[in-house]
N, C-alpha and C positions, 0 to 999 in steps of 0.2 A: 345130442342139442335138442331143443324143440323150437318150432318157431309157428307163430301164428299168421303169418303174411308173406307172401312169394319176395318181397324186397329184402326182409331178413335171410331167407333163404340165399339169395343172389349173394349178399354181402359175404355170409360165412364162405360159402363154395369160393368166391373169387379171393378172398383172403388164403385160405387153405392151399388150393390150387398155387398161387403165385409163389406163396414161401416154400413150397416144394420144389418148385421149379429152381427158385433161387437157391436152395441148399441142394441143387443137384440129383435129386430123388426122381423117381418115375411117379409118374400121377395119373390114377384113374377116378374115375367121374362115373359114377351108377346114378344118372338123374331119376327124378319120378316118372314113371312110366306116362307116356302122352306127353312129355316134352321133349320136343324134337332135338336131336344132338347140335342141328344149324343154332337153334336159341342158345344153348349152352355157350356155344364157342362166340356166339355174338355178345353174350353178356361179360364172358371171361376178357373178350378181347377190347372192349370199351374203356376206353375211348379211341385207344391205336390198336392195331394188329399184334398185340403182345407176344402173343402163343403161336403163331403160323410156325416159326422155326420149331418149337417144341413139338408140335404135332407132326410134324415133317419127319422129324429123325426119329418118331414114337416114344418121346419121352411124354407126352400127354395124349391119354386115350379117353375117350368117352364110349360107355359100351352100354351094357343092362345086365339086370341079373337072369335073363331069360338066356343070353350068351353064356354066363358064366356058369350056369349050372347045366348046360347044354353036353352031351346030349338027352339028358333026365329031362321029362315034360313037368317034373316036380321038384319044388324045391326039397332038399336034405340039407343038413347044418355040416353032416360029413362030407358033401361034395362040394360045397361053397367054400368050408375051410381048406379042403385039401387043394382046391384050386388059387385059393389068396397064397398059400403057402409056397406053391409051384411057381406062382407070379413074383413072388418076392424074391426067391433064389434066381430067377430067370434075371430079374433088375439088376441084382448085385451081379450076376455073371456077366450083363451086359455094360457095366462100369458104373453103375449110378449107385448113390447113398444107398439109396433103401427105395420102400414101396411106400406110398401113401394113398387112400381109397378115401373119396366120399360115396357113401351109401345113404340115398335116399330112400325110405323105409316104405314107402308107396307101394314098391313091388310086391308087398304082402298081400293087399287086397287083389291087385291084379294078377298075380299068378294063383291066386284062391288059396294060398298058404293058410296054415293054421295059426293063430297069434300064438298059441301053447308052442309051437314047434319054433318058431320065430325066439319068442322069450327064453326057452330053453339054448339055442344057439348065443343068444346075448349073454347069458351068465355062465358059459363054459368056454369061452374064447381063448384062455390065457394061451394057450398053446402056440397061438398065431404071432403074440408079442414077446413071449420069454425067448431072450436071447436071439432077437430077430429084428432087424430095420425095419420095422413095420408099423405105420399109425393109420388111424383108420377114425373118419365119424361117421356116426349112425345119426341121421336125421329124421324127425317124428314131426310130423305135420299134424298140430294139435286139431284140425278142421277133420283129419282121417282117424284118429286116434282116440280113445278115451281116457280121463284123467287118472285111470286106475292102471292102465298099461305105461301112460308116461309115469307114473310116481313109480312104479316099477323099473322101469328103466332107467330112470335117474340113480336108483339104488343100486342097480346091477352094474353100471359103468363106474370105472374108477375116476372119471371127470364129466361135467356137465358144465357145457358152455353158457356163457352168459349170452343172453338173445341178442344183445347189441353193446357195443362200446359203450362204456360210461355207466353201464346199470350196475344195480347193488343186489345182492342176492342174502336171504337171511336163512340160516338152518339152525335148527334146535335139536341138538342130538339127544339121545334118550338120556345120556350122564349127566344133563342139565347143562351142558356147553352151548353157550351162543356165539355161533361162527357168522362172521360177515364176509362175502367173498365179492371183489369188483371195486366200486368206487364210492368211497364215502364224502361225496363232495357236496355242496351247497343244494343242489338239484335234488338230492335223495337225503337232505337232511331230516325232513320230516320222517320220512321211512326209517331210517336210521335210530332216531329217537323213540319212534313209537315201538320199534322191534325191542329196545333196550326196557323202555316202561312193562311191556308185556312180559317179559323175561323175569324183571324184579317183582311182577306180582306172582310168577307161578313158582318163583324160588323162596317166596318169604317163609314160608313154614320151616324149608331147610336152613334157611339164613346165610345160602353160599351161592355164589353166582360166578359162573367161569365164563369171559369174555374172549374170544378170539378173534385178533386183528391181523394176524399174520397173512391171510390172504388176499389182504385188500392191496390194492393197486395204489391207491391214493386214500387219505385220511386228512380231511380238512380242517382247519383250525377250529371252524363253526362246529363240526361234529366232534372232535377231540373235547372242546370247552362242554359240549352237551353231555357228553358220557361223563364228565367231571362232575358235573352240577348234579346230573341221577344220581350217581355214587354218594355223592357227598349228603345226598338228602333221602337215601335211602336207610332209614333208623332200623328197620326191621332186620336188616343184614349185618352179621358181624364180618362178612370176608366176601370181598367181590375181587376176583382175582383176572388180571387182563393179561393176556399173552399176545406180545407185540415184537417186532422188529426193533433195531437198534433204532431208528430214526423216528418211529412210534412212539419209543419209551422217553425219547428225549424231548420230543414236542410236550409230550402229556405232563413230565416233569417241569419244564418251563412254564407250563400251564396253571401249575398249583398241584399238581399230581400227587406230591409228598405230604400235601397236609390234610389229606381226604384219609380219616384213619382206619376206615374200613378198605382201602384200595391196595392192594399188591400188584406191583408193576413186574412182570417176567419176561424176559427178553428170550425170545426163542430166535434160533438161527434155521433159516427155511432150507428145503431140499436144494433149491435152484442157486 
């Protein structure tokens, strides 16, 4: 994930930690260096002391990257990954369902680590997750990392979190697929329509466009109508394929999708 203000960071940490505790996992929080453990716990406990019992029994641990790599003075990917693997094994041996870690990447500058070393770790960490009950969020403060690094990390990770609940992200793949992620509701309708118009303009020469709705948590009637309207008016396109789930397909058909000549609705069953 990336964030541009501290409130977003705390919202994600709190949700991630509480979900892990509720699932019976051991939870490790490595906050940005300079953020006291007391502040982390105060944020997690607001408005009630909800994590006290978890801390007392060792289910919730607030640590730091310096402690993780100790006694080594410098960060190495091998040292960090070895420690996390051992902690995952320890968590399951203690009876927890697994281990989850929130790691704020502010430690890179604090420990004087090379960004290239960190990027190498991020792109080669598959062994931490393969057949292992381990979950990790790497958090990048956009005030500390430049856009090039953020973009590279978004490509390297299998998932990139929305900054806030209710947000909408659009991704244009190299193969001409326009993907929508998050919520296409009234608040995001203009962004949704703008992304469609741009994608139609960029694919006019190819005369084909694929729109993937399968990673939307919500599709409003307004956005669905906007999609059908733009598809119906796209005279330059001979095919506009829309990948959707069963509910989205039903909505689009009821709104008149079957009467748009160039529109093909393809139902896709999601992995979840």
